[in-house]
C-alpha positions in Angstrom: 88.2 30.7 -35.8 86.6 34.0 -34.6 83.5 33.2 -36.2 83.3 30.0 -34.4 84.0 31.5 -31.3 81.1 33.6 -32.2 79.0 31.1 -33.0 79.3 28.8 -29.8 78.9 31.9 -27.6 75.7 32.4 -29.6 74.8 28.7 -29.0 75.4 29.3 -25.2 73.2 32.0 -25.2 70.3 30.6 -26.7 70.2 27.6 -24.6 70.1 29.7 -21.8 67.2 31.5 -23.0 65.4 28.3 -23.6 66.0 27.1 -20.6 64.6 30.5 -18.5 61.6 30.6 -21.1 60.9 26.7 -20.1 61.1 27.6 -16.4 58.8 30.4 -16.9 56.2 28.6 -19.0 56.3 25.4 -16.7 56.0 27.5 -13.6 53.6 25.4 -11.1 50.5 26.8 -10.8 49.2 27.6 -7.2 46.4 25.4 -6.0 43.0 26.4 -5.7 41.8 23.6 -3.8 41.5 26.0 -0.4 39.0 28.3 -2.7 36.7 25.6 -3.8 36.3 23.5 -0.7 34.1 25.8 1.3 32.0 26.0 -1.7 31.7 22.1 -2.1 30.8 21.7 1.5 27.9 24.5 1.2 26.5 23.2 -2.0 26.6 19.5 -0.3 24.9 21.1 2.7 22.1 22.8 0.7 21.5 19.7 -1.1 21.1 17.7 2.1 18.6 20.5 3.6 16.7 20.4 0.5 16.6 16.5 0.5 15.4 16.6 4.1 12.7 19.0 3.3 11.5 17.2 0.3 11.2 14.0 2.3 9.5 15.3 5.1 6.8 17.2 2.5 6.2 13.8 0.6 5.4 12.1 4.1 3.2 15.2 5.3 1.6 14.7 1.7 1.0 10.8 1.8 -0.4 11.0 5.4 -2.8 13.6 4.4 -1.4 16.6 7.0 0.0 18.6 4.3 -2.4 21.6 3.8 -1.8 24.6 1.3 -0.4 27.6 3.4 -0.8 31.4 1.8 1.7 33.5 3.5 0.5 36.7 1.9 -2.3 36.6 4.2 -0.2 36.3 7.2 2.4 38.7 6.7 2.8 39.5 10.6 2.8 36.0 11.4 6.0 34.2 12.9 7.4 31.5 9.9 7.3 28.7 12.4 3.5 29.1 13.2 2.5 29.5 9.5 4.3 26.6 8.8 3.2 24.3 11.7 -0.6 25.5 11.9 -1.8 23.0 8.9 -0.1 19.9 10.8 -1.7 20.9 14.0 -5.2 21.7 12.7 -5.0 18.1 10.6 -3.9 16.4 14.1 -6.8 18.0 15.8 -9.3 16.7 13.1 -8.1 13.2 13.3 -8.8 13.3 16.7 -12.3 14.6 16.6 -13.2 11.9 14.0 -11.7 9.5 16.0 -14.3 10.2 18.9 -17.6 7.7 19.0 -20.4 9.1 18.0 -23.1 8.3 21.0 -26.7 8.5 20.3 -28.7 11.1 22.2 -30.6 8.5 23.9 -29.5 4.9 24.7 -31.8 2.0 23.8 -34.0 0.6 26.1 -32.7 -2.8 28.1 -33.1 -4.8 30.9 -30.8 -7.4 32.9 -32.2 -9.3 35.9 -30.7 -12.1 38.1 -33.3 -14.4 40.0 -34.4 -13.4 43.3 -32.6 -15.5 46.0 -35.2 -15.0 48.7 -38.2 -17.2 47.0 -39.1 -21.0 47.6 -40.9 -23.1 45.4 -42.8 -26.1 46.7 -42.0 -29.4 45.7 -45.4 -30.4 45.7 -46.6 -30.2 41.8 -43.3 -29.9 40.7 -44.0 -30.8 37.1 -46.4 -27.8 37.0 -44.2 -24.9 35.4 -44.3 -21.5 37.7 -42.9 -18.0 37.0 -39.3 -16.8 38.1 -39.1 -13.5 40.3 -36.1 -11.7 39.4 -34.2 -9.3 41.4 -34.6 -5.8 40.6 -32.3 -4.3 43.4 -29.4 -6.2 41.9 -30.4 -6.0 38.3 -30.5 -3.3 35.5 -33.6 -1.7 33.7 -33.5 1.4 31.5 -37.0 2.2 29.9 -38.4 -1.0 30.8 -40.7 -1.9 33.7 -40.9 -4.5 35.8 -44.1 -6.2 37.8 -44.3 -9.6 39.4 -41.6 -11.3 37.2 -42.7 -9.6 34.2 -40.7 -7.2 32.2 -42.8 -4.9 30.7 -42.2 -3.0 27.5 -42.4 0.8 27.6 -41.0 1.9 23.8 -42.0 -0.5 20.7 -39.2 -2.0 18.5 -37.6 -5.1 17.7 -35.8 -6.4 21.0 -33.8 -9.5 21.6 -34.9 -11.5 24.5 -32.8 -14.0 26.6 -33.0 -16.0 29.5 -30.9 -18.4 31.4 -31.7 -20.8 34.0 -29.7 -23.4 35.8 -30.9 -26.3 38.1 -29.0 -28.3 40.5 -29.4 -30.7 43.4 -27.2 -32.5 46.0 -28.2 -34.2 49.3 -26.6 -32.9 52.4 -27.0 -35.6 54.6 -29.4 -38.3 55.5 -31.9 -35.9 57.3 -32.5 -34.3 53.9 -34.1 -37.4 52.5 -36.9 -37.3 54.4 -38.5 -34.2 56.3 -41.4 -34.0 58.6 -42.5 -37.3 57.5 -42.2 -36.5 53.7 -41.2 -39.0 51.2 -38.0 -38.8 49.5 -38.0 -37.4 46.2 -37.3 -39.2 43.3 -34.7 -37.3 40.7 -33.7 -40.5 38.6 -36.4 -39.1 35.8 -36.6 -34.9 36.3 -37.8 -32.8 33.7 -36.0 -29.2 33.6 -37.8 -27.1 30.9 -37.6 -23.5 30.4 -40.4 -21.3 28.6 -40.0 -17.6 27.6 -43.6 -16.0 27.1 -44.6 -12.7 25.3 -47.9 -11.3 26.5 -49.1 -9.4 23.7 -51.4 -6.2 24.1 -52.8 -6.3 20.6 -54.5 -10.0 21.4 -55.6 -8.6 24.8 -52.4 -9.8 26.6 -52.8 -13.3 25.6 -49.3 -15.2 26.3 -47.8 -16.4 23.4 -45.1 -19.0 23.8 -41.8 -17.6 22.4 -39.2 -20.2 23.3 -38.7 -23.5 24.8 -35.9 -25.9 26.0 -34.8 -28.3 28.5 -34.1 -31.8 29.0 -34.9 -34.8 31.0 -32.4 -35.8 33.6 -31.7 -39.0 35.1 -29.6 -37.8 38.3 -28.2 -39.7 41.3 -29.3 -38.2 44.8 -26.1 -39.0 46.2 -23.9 -36.6 44.1 -24.0 -33.2 43.0 -26.0 -32.6 40.0 -26.5 -29.5 37.6 -28.0 -28.5 34.3 -28.4 -25.2 32.7 -30.9 -24.1 29.9 -30.2 -21.0 27.6 -31.9 -19.6 24.6 -32.6 -16.1 22.8 -34.1 -14.9 19.7 -35.5 -11.1 18.3 -39.4 -10.3 18.3 -41.4 -7.2 17.8 -42.8 -6.0 20.5 -45.5 -2.9 21.4 -45.7 -0.7 24.1 -47.6 -2.5 27.0 -46.3 -5.9 26.0 -44.9 -8.2 28.7 -42.3 -10.8 28.9 -41.9 -13.6 31.5 -40.2 -17.0 32.2 -41.7 -20.2 33.4 -39.7 -23.3 34.7 -40.5 -26.7 35.7 -39.1 -27.9 39.1 -38.4 -24.5 40.3 -37.5 -25.6 43.7 -34.1 -27.2 42.2 -33.0 -23.5 40.8 -29.6 -22.3 41.6 -30.0 -19.2 43.3 -26.9 -17.5 42.0 -27.5 -14.6 39.4 -24.6 -15.4 37.2 -26.3 -18.7 36.3 -30.0 -17.5 36.0 -31.0 -14.3 34.8 -33.3 -12.6 32.2 -33.3 -9.8 30.1 -34.1 -7.8 26.8 -32.5 -5.2 24.9 -33.9 -3.1 21.8 -32.0 -3.5 18.7 -33.8 -1.0 16.4 -37.4 0.1 15.4 
């Protein structure tokens, strides 16, 4: 009986020891989350900055603005200045390259509107006459002008152009006869434009460069208008001359936007 009591007490002691041991073995460990959270956030921040820096570097490299910088050559200069200088220099270079390179001297050219203060006789209207041009309201550069002729002052290949407009309308019955003159017949009117070239190599002989025009059947009771325009390139020498002749010059439109003459040098 005494042995049985001793064994029971021993059993209870062992049971208490096992429970104490179990409680010590399975004691909850303190969480380390507060320790690792700042480290995690710091790692993410560094990775984000590196990602942004790499993206900017790739963008600058693709656009050609990234240049190598040797930090050892500028130990006393601020970091910000060393890092931004290549980009600023690249931007300055692109702005310089975008500037148009203008030639030192512009090419010879001229554009002359018709001279308003000129009157052409209706007699002999079928004969072509030379048009006079307005120097004051026109433009000339390295080209001369004399009595309706453009004068070449620099040899080269030129583009020559001319436009002439003709118009006719009767304001009233009194315009049909003036001072006993017979009325003008415009039912079969030839309006022809000629551009001539006086070549110095051929003793200033006039050579026909271009010709255009039409025969118009107009009505003298209404407003009538017709324009002829032409142009071409030609080789010219110093001393050559250019001029424009037209038939029925008395019908010329005196507006400079409709009747003009010009030339521009394209090259040598």
